[in-house]
C-alpha positions in Angstrom: 26.7 46.8 36.4 27.4 43.5 34.8 26.7 43.2 31.1 24.1 40.5 30.8 24.6 40.5 27.0 27.9 38.7 27.4 26.7 35.5 29.0 23.5 35.7 27.0 25.5 35.7 23.8 27.3 32.6 25.1 23.9 31.0 25.8 22.7 31.8 22.3 25.9 30.6 20.6 26.0 27.4 22.7 22.3 26.8 22.0 22.9 27.1 18.3 25.9 24.8 18.5 23.7 22.2 20.2 21.3 22.6 17.4 24.0 21.8 14.9 25.1 18.7 16.9 21.5 17.5 17.2 21.0 17.9 13.5 24.1 15.8 12.8 22.9 13.1 15.1 19.4 13.3 13.6 21.0 12.7 10.2 23.2 9.8 11.3 21.5 7.5 8.9 20.8 10.0 6.1 22.4 8.9 2.8 25.2 11.2 1.7 24.8 13.6 4.6 27.8 15.7 5.5 28.7 16.4 9.1 28.6 20.1 10.2 30.5 21.9 12.9 29.6 25.2 14.5 32.6 27.5 14.8 32.6 30.2 17.6 34.1 33.7 17.2 34.4 36.5 19.7 32.5 39.8 19.3 33.9 43.4 19.1 35.9 44.8 22.0 35.5 48.0 24.0 38.8 49.7 24.7 38.9 51.1 28.2 42.3 52.8 28.0 45.9 51.7 27.9 48.5 50.4 30.4 51.6 52.1 31.4 53.4 50.2 28.7 50.9 51.5 26.2 49.1 48.2 25.8 45.3 48.6 25.2 42.9 47.6 28.0 40.0 45.8 26.2 36.8 44.2 27.4 35.1 41.7 25.2 31.4 41.7 24.3 30.7 38.0 24.1 30.6 35.4 21.4 28.6 34.2 18.4 28.5 31.5 15.8 31.0 32.7 13.2 30.4 29.9 10.7 28.9 26.4 10.3 31.3 24.4 8.2 30.5 21.1 6.5 32.9 18.2 6.4 32.8 16.9 2.8 35.0 13.9 3.4 33.7 10.7 2.0 31.3 8.6 4.0 31.6 4.8 4.1 30.1 2.8 1.2 27.4 0.3 1.8 26.6 -2.3 -0.9 22.9 -2.5 -1.5 22.7 -4.6 -4.7 20.0 -2.2 -6.0 21.1 -1.4 -9.6 19.9 2.2 -9.4 21.8 3.0 -6.3 25.1 4.9 -6.9 27.8 6.1 -4.6 30.5 8.7 -5.2 34.1 8.1 -4.1 36.0 11.3 -4.2 34.8 14.8 -5.1 31.7 15.9 -7.0 28.0 16.0 -6.7 25.2 14.3 -8.7 23.3 16.8 -10.9 19.5 16.8 -10.5 16.7 18.9 -11.9 13.6 19.8 -10.0 10.1 20.4 -11.5 10.8 24.1 -12.3 13.9 23.1 -14.3 16.4 24.4 -11.8 19.6 22.4 -11.3 20.3 21.0 -7.8 23.2 19.0 -6.5 23.4 16.1 -4.1 25.7 13.4 -2.8 22.8 11.1 -2.1 22.6 8.4 -4.7 19.6 6.4 -3.6 17.9 6.7 -7.0 15.0 4.9 -8.5 13.2 4.6 -11.8 9.8 6.2 -12.1 6.8 5.2 -14.3 8.2 7.1 -17.2 11.5 5.2 -17.0 13.4 8.2 -15.8 16.2 7.9 -13.2 15.0 10.1 -10.2 16.0 11.0 -6.7 14.0 10.0 -3.7 11.9 13.2 -3.9 11.3 12.8 -7.7 14.0 15.1 -9.2 15.5 13.9 -12.5 19.0 12.7 -12.4 21.0 14.4 -15.2 23.6 13.0 -17.5 24.5 12.3 -21.1 22.0 10.1 -23.0 23.4 7.6 -25.5 22.4 7.4 -29.1 22.7 3.9 -30.7 24.8 2.8 -27.8 27.2 5.7 -28.0 27.5 8.4 -25.3 28.6 11.9 -26.4 29.7 14.0 -23.4 30.0 17.0 -25.7 26.2 17.4 -25.8 24.2 19.0 -23.1 23.0 17.1 -20.0 19.5 15.8 -20.0 17.3 13.6 -17.8 18.5 9.9 -18.0 16.0 7.3 -19.1 16.6 3.6 -18.4 13.1 2.1 -18.2 12.5 -1.6 -18.9 10.7 -0.7 -22.1 13.8 0.9 -23.7 14.6 -0.5 -27.1 17.9 -1.6 -28.6 17.6 -1.0 -32.4 18.1 -3.9 -34.7 21.3 -4.2 -36.8 21.5 -5.9 -40.2 24.0 -8.7 -40.8 27.1 -7.6 -42.5 29.4 -10.6 -41.8 28.8 -14.3 -41.4 30.9 -17.3 -40.8 30.6 -21.1 -40.3 32.9 -23.8 -39.1 32.1 -26.5 -41.6 33.9 -29.7 -42.8 33.1 -31.3 -46.1 33.5 -35.1 -46.4 36.6 -35.8 -48.6 35.2 -39.3 -49.2 32.0 -38.0 -50.7 31.2 -39.0 -54.3 31.0 -36.5 -57.1 27.5 -35.1 -57.1 27.0 -35.6 -53.4 25.7 -32.6 -51.6 25.5 -31.2 -48.0 23.2 -28.4 -46.8 23.4 -26.3 -43.7 21.4 -23.3 -42.5 22.5 -19.9 -41.2 20.2 -17.3 -39.8 20.8 -13.6 -40.6 18.9 -10.4 -39.8 17.8 -7.5 -42.0 17.6 -3.8 -41.2 14.2 -4.2 -39.5 15.4 -6.9 -37.2 13.5 -9.7 -39.0 15.4 -13.0 -39.3 16.0 -14.9 -42.6 17.5 -18.4 -43.0 20.2 -18.7 -45.7 20.8 -22.2 -46.9 24.3 -23.2 -47.9 24.4 -26.1 -50.2 27.8 -27.7 -51.0 28.0 -30.1 -54.0 31.2 -32.1 -54.8 32.3 -31.4 -58.3 35.6 -33.3 -58.4 38.7 -34.3 -56.4 39.2 -31.6 -53.8 36.6 -29.4 -55.5 33.2 -28.4 -54.4 30.6 -25.9 -55.6 28.5 -23.9 -53.3 25.1 -22.1 -53.6 23.5 -19.8 -51.0 19.7 -19.5 -51.3 16.9 -17.7 -49.6 13.3 -19.0 -49.3 11.2 -17.5 -52.1 8.6 -16.3 -49.6 11.2 -14.0 -48.1 11.4 -12.0 -51.4 7.6 -12.2 -52.0 8.0 -14.7 -54.8 6.8 -18.2 -55.4 8.5 -21.4 -56.5 12.0 -22.4 -55.8 14.5 -20.6 -53.4 16.2 -17.4 -54.5 19.9 -17.8 -55.2 21.9 -15.0 -53.6 25.4 -16.3 -54.3 27.2 -19.3 -55.9 30.8 -20.3 -56.7 33.5 -22.9 -56.3 35.8 -24.1 -53.5 39.1 -25.8 -53.9 41.1 -27.6 -51.2 44.7 -28.9 -51.1 45.8 -32.5 -50.4 45.7 -31.7 -46.6 42.1 -30.6 -46.7 42.8 -26.9 -46.4 40.9 -24.3 -48.4 43.0 -22.7 -51.1 40.4 -21.0 -53.3 38.9 -18.5 -52.9 42.1 -17.2 -51.2 40.1 -14.5 -49.3 36.7 -13.8 -47.8 33.8 -13.5 -50.2 32.4 -10.0 -50.2 29.3 -8.4 -51.8 26.8 -11.1 -51.1 23.6 -9.1 -51.8 20.3 -10.0 -50.2 17.8 -7.6 -51.7 14.1 -7.3 -52.5 13.0 -8.5 -49.2 9.2 -8.7 -48.8 9.1 -7.1 -45.4 10.4 -3.8 -46.8 13.9 -4.0 -45.2 16.9 -2.6 -47.0 19.3 -4.8 -48.9 21.9 -6.7 -46.9 25.5 -6.6 -48.2 27.2 -9.5 -46.5 30.8 -10.7 -46.3 31.3 -14.4 -45.9 34.4 -14.9 -43.8 36.1 -18.0 -45.2 39.1 -17.3 -43.0 39.3 -16.3 -39.3 41.2 -13.4 -37.8 44.4 -15.5 -37.7 44.1 -16.4 -41.4 43.1 -20.0 -40.8 40.3 -21.3 -43.1 36.9 -21.9 -41.6 36.0 -24.6 -44.2 37.9 -27.8 -44.3 37.7 -31.1 -46.4 38.8 -34.2 -44.5 37.7 -37.8 -44.5 34.9 -37.2 -41.9 31.2 -36.8 -42.1 30.1 -33.4 -43.5 29.0 -31.3 -40.6 28.8 -27.7 -39.3 30.3 -27.2 -35.9 29.2 -23.6 -35.4 27.8 -20.6 -37.2 28.1 -16.9 -36.4 27.0 -13.5 -37.8 26.9 -10.0 -36.5 23.3 -9.0 -37.0 20.6 -9.0 -34.4 16.9 -8.2 -33.9 15.5 -5.4 -31.7 15.5 -6.0 -28.0 14.1 -4.5 -24.8 16.1 -3.5 -21.7 16.4 -6.4 -19.2 18.9 -5.0 -16.7 21.7 -2.5 -16.3 24.8 -1.8 -14.3 26.6 1.5 -13.6 30.4 1.6 -14.1 33.0 3.7 -12.4 32.9 6.4 -15.1 29.1 6.7 -14.7 28.3 4.8 -17.9 25.0 2.9 -17.6 25.5 -0.4 -19.5 22.2 -2.0 -20.5 21.6 -5.7 -21.2 18.9 -6.2 -23.8 16.7 -9.2 -24.6 18.5 -9.6 -28.0 21.8 -10.4 -26.2 23.3 -7.0 -26.8 25.1 -4.9 -24.2 24.9 -1.2 -25.0 25.5 2.1 -23.2 22.2 3.8 -22.5 23.6 6.9 -20.8 26.3 8.3 -18.5 25.7 10.0 -15.2 27.2 13.5 -14.9 28.9 15.0 -11.8 29.5 18.6 -10.9 32.4 20.1 -9.0 32.7 23.5 -7.3 35.6 25.7 -6.5 34.4 26.0 -2.9 32.2 23.3 -1.5 31.7 25.1 1.8 30.0 27.9 -0.1 27.1 25.7 -1.2 23.8 26.4 0.4 22.0 23.4 1.8 18.3 23.5 0.9 17.0 20.3 2.4 16.1 17.0 0.7 19.8 16.1 0.6 20.3 18.9 -2.0 22.5 22.0 -2.4 22.4 25.0 -4.6 25.3 27.1 -5.7 26.0 30.6 -4.3 28.5 33.3 -5.2 30.8 31.8 -2.6 30.8 28.3 -4.1 31.2 29.4 -7.7 29.3 28.0 -10.6 29.3 24.2 -11.2 31.7 22.6 -13.6 29.8 19.6 -15.0 31.4 16.7 -16.7 32.0 12.9 -16.6 33.1 11.1 -13.4 36.8 10.4 -13.0 37.9 13.5 -14.9 38.5 17.1 -13.8 38.9 16.3 -10.2 35.5 14.6 -10.0 35.3 11.2 -8.2 34.3 7.8 -9.5 31.1 5.9 -9.1 30.1 2.6 -7.6 26.9 1.1 -8.8 24.7 -0.9 -6.4 26.0 1.0 -3.4 25.3 4.1 -1.3 27.5 6.6 0.5 26.5 6.7 4.1 26.5 9.8 6.4 30.0 10.7 7.5 28.8 11.7 11.0 30.9 10.1 13.7 28.7 9.4 16.7 31.5 9.3 19.3 32.8 12.7 18.1 29.3 14.1 18.2 28.7 12.9 21.8 32.0 14.4 22.9 31.1 17.8 21.3 27.7 17.5 22.9 29.2 17.2 26.4 31.6 20.1 25.8 28.9 22.4 24.4 26.5 21.4 27.2 29.0 22.4 29.8 29.6 25.7 28.0 25.8 26.4 28.0 25.6 25.5 31.7 28.6 27.8 32.5 27.0 30.7 30.7 23.7 30.1 32.5 25.6 30.1 35.8 27.2 33.5 34.9 23.7 34.9 34.2 22.6 33.7 37.6 25.7 35.3 39.2 25.1 38.6 37.3 21.5 38.5 38.6 22.6 38.2 42.2 25.1 41.0 41.8 22.5 43.2 40.3 20.1 42.5 43.1 22.8 43.3 45.7 23.6 46.6 43.9 19.9 47.6 43.9 19.6 46.7 47.6 22.6 48.9 48.4 20.8 51.9 46.8 17.7 51.3 49.0 19.6 51.2 52.2 
């Protein structure tokens, strides 16, 4: 009698293969989806004897799906312009954390920012990485949920250096003076206006005095003098004394409770050229600069190739606010797909090796873009036709076996 189990195994295997193909086609537009392929294998064989040459005479028992392998090649990148979208080029997986604290892994970078300012996946899992402290990322620390909400603060920084491009009129009379302001910031981020007053004391000689409004130190009356001294110029109008920058300008006792500022006045630029001149032209200040700034709130951000999230703040500062982590596995095919574009490790995949993008075999990132599904529709339709024909052929065998069985039964009844 024919073994119905053989064509039935073909029907079952072909049906499962059709399911895999249909799942690929269903996920044609799923971000980060990886194409799967059903691989057939034959079943055990029954040995009926041997030939005269000693070769075994074997009869197969059918087929089954031996494995379903995933194709982890990169999908095409699509630029979205959404700053929280991220695509991986190369190996690796984003690390996410679900509500129970378990780590999950995904290639889908269609992230968003929730009400708490956390970077999350489309189903609300936290995206993990290395948070920054004072604009510095330390990958040596453990991974944690990344926060980049619009309310994030850039801490203030007190002024430590200041500079001005100023010309003093060589034609001024002795006793003539010129004043110019320069705004600095204390450790709390509050601004203070220093007034520079230059007074001509002789040929090619000027005195300077730097003052702070009395109200800034909680006093009354005239301004508080924080520094004073003399300037000397040569016959070409170049500053000759002091010969270096003026250090140790102390601005202390501020009424707002901020710490003392210890400021260096750069009289010379990085090339050694003086920033103060004395030529026969109206006394004027072309520009001023200093390195302090007030606190600021996050306005926007971009994600760079190494996963660093660079935030632009309202105080004009650009600082790192975190770095996205990636995980790699010894065997990607050993990962278990759990839905929601996520995977979890198994003994076959090995444990994740988590680190920064662009290192340790991990790929690089592209911000404002998404990795599309790598399903090729033409390939899938070709596989669909081949698998369908296999299913139909096995169904025809079942029909044939049924006819043979009926004839055999009829023979017995004759």
